[in-house]
N, C-alpha and C positions, 0 to 999 in steps of 0.2 A: 648824131643829132644835126650837125652842120650839113651833112650830106642830104638829110631829109629836107632841111630848109632850102637848100640849093635846088633839089629836085622839085619842090613845090613851086619855087619861083620860076623855074624853067617850064613847068607844066602850065602855070598861069599865063606866062608869056606866049606859049604855043596856042593855048585856047583863045587868047585874045586875037592872035593873028589868023587862026583857022577856026571860024565858028563851027560848032558841033551841032548835030541834030538834037532835039529835045531829049530823046531817050538816052543818048550818049552822055549828055550833061547830067541827067539823073543818075546814070550808072557811075559816072565819075565822082559825083558828089557823095554817093553811097560808099564808094571805095575809099574816099578820103575819110569819111566818118568812121568806117570800120577800122581803118589804119590808126586813127587817133585813139579809138577805144582799145585796140590791141596794145599800143604803146603805153597807155595809162595803166592797163592791167599788168603788163610786164614790169613797168617801173615800180608799181606799188608792191608787187611780189618781191622784187629785189630789195626794196626799202624795208619790208617786213623781215627779211633775212639778215639785215645788218646788225652787228653787235653795237652795244651802247657806246663803246670807244670810237667806232667808225662814225656813228651818228654825231658824236660830239665834234669830230674832225670837220664835219660839214655844217655844223652849227644848228643841228636839229635835236630837240629833246626826244627822249623815248616816248613820251606822251604824244607829241606832235607826229612822230613817225607812226605810232599805232593808229592815231586818228586818220591819218592820210591813207594808210594801208587798208583800213576798214571801209573806205569809200568804195562804192560800186564803180565799175569802169565807165559808166556813162556820166558820172558826176565829175565836173571839172574841179 
């Protein structure tokens, strides 16, 4: 997660220093969006597989975990 944040910061810095053509900016924005969706989907699948004891360790109730895991990937 930290590496992803660092990569995002580096990418933003690069784009600010090197303006991109419009189509490249659209493609980049689309890639960022798809990456967010993928991360959400993977995280929610992992959350759904956690046992109640592990959920308690991280301070999440079983009901909260089920509600989060049931969300569609495009929902924040």
